[in-house]
C-alpha atoms as a printed R data frame, in Angstrom:
   type eleno elety resid chain resno       x      y       z
1  ATOM     1    CA   MET     A     1   0.005 -0.010   0.004
2  ATOM     2    CA   ALA     A     2   1.318  3.449  -0.878
3  ATOM     3    CA   ARG     A     3   0.340  6.988  -0.004
4  ATOM     4    CA   VAL     A     4   0.503  9.617  -2.715
5  ATOM     5    CA   ILE     A     5   0.224 13.359  -2.024
6  ATOM     6    CA   VAL     A     6  -1.235 15.804  -4.536
7  ATOM     7    CA   ASP     A     7  -0.569 19.472  -3.791
8  ATOM     8    CA   VAL     A     8  -2.697 21.969  -5.740
9  ATOM     9    CA   MET     A     9  -1.776 25.650  -5.899
10 ATOM    10    CA   LEU     A    10  -3.019 28.600  -7.878
11 ATOM    11    CA   LYS     A    11  -0.767 29.419 -10.808
12 ATOM    12    CA   PRO     A    12   1.633 32.285  -9.965
13 ATOM    13    CA   GLU     A    13  -0.110 34.715 -12.320
14 ATOM    14    CA   ILE     A    14  -3.522 34.150 -10.632
15 ATOM    15    CA   LEU     A    15  -4.397 36.464  -7.731
16 ATOM    16    CA   ASP     A    16  -4.888 34.704  -4.391
17 ATOM    17    CA   PRO     A    17  -7.312 36.795  -2.274
18 ATOM    18    CA   GLN     A    18  -7.381 34.242   0.522
19 ATOM    19    CA   GLY     A    19  -3.593 34.215   0.750
20 ATOM    20    CA   GLN     A    20  -3.552 38.034   0.711
21 ATOM    21    CA   ALA     A    21  -6.101 38.129   3.571
22 ATOM    22    CA   ILE     A    22  -3.935 35.755   5.597
23 ATOM    23    CA   ALA     A    23  -0.821 37.868   4.913
24 ATOM    24    CA   ARG     A    24  -2.638 41.013   6.063
25 ATOM    25    CA   ALA     A    25  -3.876 39.297   9.258
26 ATOM    26    CA   LEU     A    26  -0.480 37.989  10.367
27 ATOM    27    CA   PRO     A    27   0.895 41.348  11.673
28 ATOM    28    CA   ARG     A    28  -2.312 41.971  13.578
29 ATOM    29    CA   LEU     A    29  -1.837 38.626  15.277
30 ATOM    30    CA   GLY     A    30   1.742 39.449  16.269
31 ATOM    31    CA   PHE     A    31   3.592 37.589  13.488
32 ATOM    32    CA   SER     A    32   6.224 39.425  11.508
33 ATOM    33    CA   GLY     A    33   8.604 38.730   8.653
34 ATOM    34    CA   VAL     A    34   6.111 37.127   6.234
35 ATOM    35    CA   THR     A    35   5.906 39.105   2.998
36 ATOM    36    CA   SER     A    36   3.565 36.855   1.001
37 ATOM    37    CA   VAL     A    37   1.190 33.930   1.466
38 ATOM    38    CA   ARG     A    38  -0.254 31.580  -1.178
39 ATOM    39    CA   GLN     A    39  -3.068 29.252  -0.103
40 ATOM    40    CA   GLY     A    40  -3.509 25.796  -1.658
41 ATOM    41    CA   LYS     A    41  -5.010 22.335  -1.198
42 ATOM    42    CA   ARG     A    42  -3.459 18.951  -0.259
43 ATOM    43    CA   PHE     A    43  -4.949 15.576  -1.112
44 ATOM    44    CA   GLU     A    44  -3.722 12.235   0.259
45 ATOM    45    CA   LEU     A    45  -4.532  9.159  -1.823
46 ATOM    46    CA   GLU     A    46  -4.022  5.648  -0.511
47 ATOM    47    CA   LEU     A    47  -3.231  3.169  -3.295
48 ATOM    48    CA   ASP     A    48  -3.951 -0.568  -3.252
49 ATOM    49    CA   GLY     A    49  -0.554 -1.452  -4.678
50 ATOM    50    CA   PRO     A    50   2.852  0.133  -5.104
51 ATOM    51    CA   ALA     A    51   3.346  3.685  -6.327
52 ATOM    52    CA   ASP     A    52   4.945  2.647  -9.609
53 ATOM    53    CA   GLU     A    53   4.933  4.781 -12.760
54 ATOM    54    CA   ALA     A    54   1.578  3.375 -13.928
55 ATOM    55    CA   ALA     A    55  -0.071  4.206 -10.605
56 ATOM    56    CA   LEU     A    56   1.466  7.703 -10.550
57 ATOM    57    CA   ALA     A    57   0.241  8.301 -14.103
58 ATOM    58    CA   GLU     A    58  -3.252  7.363 -12.950
59 ATOM    59    CA   VAL     A    59  -2.987  9.739  -9.970
60 ATOM    60    CA   ARG     A    60  -1.853 12.556 -12.334
61 ATOM    61    CA   LYS     A    61  -4.911 11.858 -14.455
62 ATOM    62    CA   ILE     A    62  -7.144 11.999 -11.376
63 ATOM    63    CA   ALA     A    63  -5.538 15.287 -10.320
64 ATOM    64    CA   ALA     A    64  -5.964 16.853 -13.753
65 ATOM    65    CA   THR     A    65  -9.553 15.639 -14.084
66 ATOM    66    CA   LEU     A    66 -10.974 16.121 -10.617
67 ATOM    67    CA   LEU     A    67  -8.661 17.621  -8.002
68 ATOM    68    CA   ALA     A    68  -7.298 20.688  -9.833
69 ATOM    69    CA   ASN     A    69  -8.750 23.270 -12.177
70 ATOM    70    CA   THR     A    70  -5.826 23.186 -14.584
71 ATOM    71    CA   VAL     A    71  -6.858 26.493 -16.164
72 ATOM    72    CA   ILE     A    72  -5.905 28.364 -12.998
73 ATOM    73    CA   GLU     A    73  -4.121 25.752 -10.806
74 ATOM    74    CA   ASP     A    74  -0.938 23.686 -10.969
75 ATOM    75    CA   PHE     A    75  -0.439 20.436  -9.118
76 ATOM    76    CA   THR     A    76   2.442 18.236  -7.999
77 ATOM    77    CA   VAL     A    77   2.325 14.537  -7.211
78 ATOM    78    CA   ARG     A    78   4.732 12.870  -4.792
79 ATOM    79    CA   VAL     A    79   4.980  9.600  -2.929
80 ATOM    80    CA   GLU     A    80   5.113  9.843   0.853
C-alpha cells in the first residue's frame, strides 16, 4: 500500500485573495517577517498497490480531471 500526495496551488499569475487576507492578518496577530502567502490544497490518496509509474500516471490523471482546475491551478504529485 502506498500513499501519494497531490498538492494543488493557484498558478503564480492568478491572484490569491485568501492568501492576501492571511498575509494582512499575520501582523495583527503578532507575526512578522512574512511578506507573502499563497493558499492551496493537499490531497492524500491511498493506493492498493505500489506507487509505480503506472499508478502515478493514474494519480496525475485524477488530479488533472478532478482535484485541480488546470486552467488556474498547478499540481504536483509525490509519494510519501
